[in-house]
C-alpha positions as CSV (number, residue, x, y, z in Angstrom):
1,M,1.0,25.4,-23.2
2,S,1.2,24.1,-19.6
3,R,2.4,26.4,-16.6
4,L,5.9,26.9,-15.4
5,R,6.2,25.4,-12.2
6,V,8.0,27.7,-10.1
7,A,9.1,26.7,-6.7
8,L,9.1,28.3,-3.5
9,T,11.4,26.9,-0.7
10,R,10.7,28.9,1.6
11,R,7.1,30.6,2.8
12,W,6.8,34.1,0.6
13,P,4.0,37.6,1.5
14,A,0.7,36.1,1.2
15,A,0.0,38.3,-1.4
16,V,2.7,37.2,-3.3
17,E,1.9,33.8,-3.0
18,T,-1.3,34.0,-4.3
19,E,-0.2,36.2,-7.6
20,L,2.4,33.6,-8.2
21,A,-0.3,30.3,-7.9
22,A,-2.2,32.4,-10.2
23,R,-0.1,32.3,-13.3
24,F,2.7,29.2,-12.5
25,E,2.4,25.8,-11.1
26,L,3.6,26.6,-7.6
27,R,4.7,24.7,-4.6
28,T,5.7,25.9,-1.7
29,N,7.3,24.9,1.7
30,P,4.2,25.4,4.2
31,T,6.5,24.4,7.3
32,D,8.3,27.5,6.4
33,E,11.7,24.8,7.3
34,P,15.0,24.6,6.0
35,L,14.5,22.2,3.5
36,T,17.5,19.7,3.5
37,A,19.4,18.8,0.0
38,V,16.5,15.2,-0.5
39,E,14.4,18.0,-0.9
40,L,15.9,20.9,-2.6
41,A,17.5,18.0,-5.3
42,A,13.2,17.0,-5.2
43,L,12.4,20.0,-6.8
44,L,15.2,21.5,-8.5
45,A,14.1,18.4,-10.4
46,W,10.4,19.1,-10.7
47,A,10.7,23.3,-10.3
48,D,11.1,25.4,-14.4
49,V,12.2,28.4,-11.9
50,L,13.7,27.6,-8.3
51,C,13.3,30.2,-5.5
52,P,15.7,29.7,-2.8
53,T,16.0,32.0,0.0
54,V,19.3,32.6,2.6
55,T,18.4,29.2,3.9
56,D,19.4,26.9,1.3
57,R,22.2,25.5,0.4
58,L,22.6,25.2,-3.2
59,D,26.1,24.3,-3.7
60,A,27.9,22.3,-6.5
61,A,27.2,18.5,-4.6
62,L,23.6,19.1,-4.7
63,F,23.5,19.9,-8.3
64,E,26.4,17.9,-9.1
65,A,24.2,14.7,-7.7
66,L,21.2,15.0,-9.7
67,P,21.6,13.1,-12.6
68,A,21.2,16.1,-15.5
69,A,18.5,14.4,-17.2
70,Q,16.6,15.4,-14.1
71,Q,17.8,18.8,-13.5
72,T,14.1,20.8,-14.7
73,T,15.2,24.3,-12.6
74,R,16.4,26.8,-16.1
75,L,15.9,29.8,-13.5
76,L,17.5,30.4,-9.7
77,A,15.3,33.6,-8.5
78,N,16.9,34.7,-4.5
79,F,15.1,36.0,-2.4
80,G,16.3,38.0,-0.1
81,V,20.3,39.9,-0.3
82,G,23.4,38.4,-1.4
83,F,24.1,34.6,-3.5
84,N,27.0,33.1,-1.7
85,H,24.8,29.9,-0.6
86,I,24.7,29.3,-4.1
Protein backbone atom coordinates (compact mmCIF):
# COMPACT_ATOMS: atom_id res chain seq x y z
CA MET A 1 0.00 0.00 0.00
CA SER A 2 1.34 3.44 -0.85
CA ARG A 3 2.03 5.99 1.84
CA LEU A 4 -0.15 9.04 2.33
CA ARG A 5 1.12 12.14 0.58
CA VAL A 6 1.53 15.11 2.93
CA ALA A 7 2.43 18.64 1.83
CA LEU A 8 3.68 21.40 4.11
CA THR A 9 3.20 24.88 2.68
CA ARG A 10 5.83 26.42 5.00
CA ARG A 11 8.71 25.09 7.10
CA TRP A 12 7.86 23.24 10.30
CA PRO A 13 10.25 22.39 13.13
CA ALA A 14 13.01 20.11 11.80
CA ALA A 15 12.13 17.26 14.16
CA VAL A 16 8.51 17.32 12.96
CA GLU A 17 9.52 17.36 9.28
CA THR A 18 11.88 14.43 9.91
CA GLU A 19 9.14 12.40 11.57
CA LEU A 20 6.62 13.22 8.83
CA ALA A 21 9.13 12.21 6.14
CA ALA A 22 9.67 8.88 7.90
CA ARG A 23 5.95 8.12 7.98
CA PHE A 24 4.60 9.74 4.81
CA GLU A 25 5.58 10.81 1.32
CA LEU A 26 6.39 14.42 2.17
CA ARG A 27 6.72 17.59 0.14
CA THR A 28 8.04 20.69 1.85
CA ASN A 29 8.58 24.29 0.88
CA PRO A 30 12.38 24.64 1.13
CA THR A 31 12.34 28.40 0.47
CA ASP A 32 9.72 28.98 3.20
CA GLU A 33 8.21 31.73 1.04
CA PRO A 34 4.41 32.07 0.76
CA LEU A 35 3.12 29.93 -2.09
CA THR A 36 1.17 31.33 -5.03
CA ALA A 37 -2.35 30.20 -5.87
CA VAL A 38 -0.90 28.11 -8.72
CA GLU A 39 1.54 26.39 -6.33
CA LEU A 40 -1.22 25.76 -3.78
CA ALA A 41 -3.46 24.29 -6.50
CA ALA A 42 -0.65 21.95 -7.55
CA LEU A 43 -0.31 20.74 -3.96
CA LEU A 44 -4.08 20.25 -3.66
CA ALA A 45 -3.90 18.06 -6.77
CA TRP A 46 -0.99 16.02 -5.35
CA ALA A 47 -1.43 15.71 -1.59
CA ASP A 48 -3.79 13.59 0.47
CA VAL A 49 -3.16 15.98 3.38
CA LEU A 50 -2.32 19.66 2.94
CA CYS A 51 -0.87 21.46 5.96
CA PRO A 52 -1.32 25.20 5.38
CA THR A 53 -0.41 28.11 7.64
CA VAL A 54 -1.98 31.53 8.14
CA THR A 55 0.03 32.91 5.20
CA ASP A 56 -1.85 30.65 2.76
CA ARG A 57 -5.04 31.92 1.17
CA LEU A 58 -7.27 28.91 0.57
CA ASP A 59 -10.42 30.57 -0.72
CA ALA A 60 -13.35 29.28 -2.77
CA ALA A 61 -11.79 30.50 -6.03
CA LEU A 62 -8.76 28.28 -5.44
CA PHE A 63 -10.90 25.16 -4.97
CA GLU A 64 -13.30 26.04 -7.79
CA ALA A 65 -10.43 26.51 -10.26
CA LEU A 66 -9.23 22.95 -9.69
CA PRO A 67 -11.30 20.34 -11.58
CA ALA A 68 -13.01 17.89 -9.23
CA ALA A 69 -11.09 14.99 -10.79
CA GLN A 70 -7.82 16.65 -9.74
CA GLN A 71 -8.81 17.38 -6.15
CA THR A 72 -6.79 14.79 -4.26
CA THR A 73 -6.56 16.50 -0.87
CA ARG A 74 -8.89 14.97 1.70
CA LEU A 75 -7.70 16.81 4.80
CA LEU A 76 -6.50 20.32 5.58
CA ALA A 77 -4.42 20.22 8.75
CA ASN A 78 -3.84 23.86 9.65
CA PHE A 79 -0.59 24.74 11.42
CA GLY A 80 -1.19 27.82 13.53
CA VAL A 81 -3.94 29.74 15.22
CA GLY A 82 -7.19 30.55 13.43
CA PHE A 83 -8.76 29.41 10.23
CA ASN A 84 -10.01 32.62 8.59
CA HIS A 85 -7.51 32.10 5.75
CA ILE A 86 -9.40 28.95 4.70
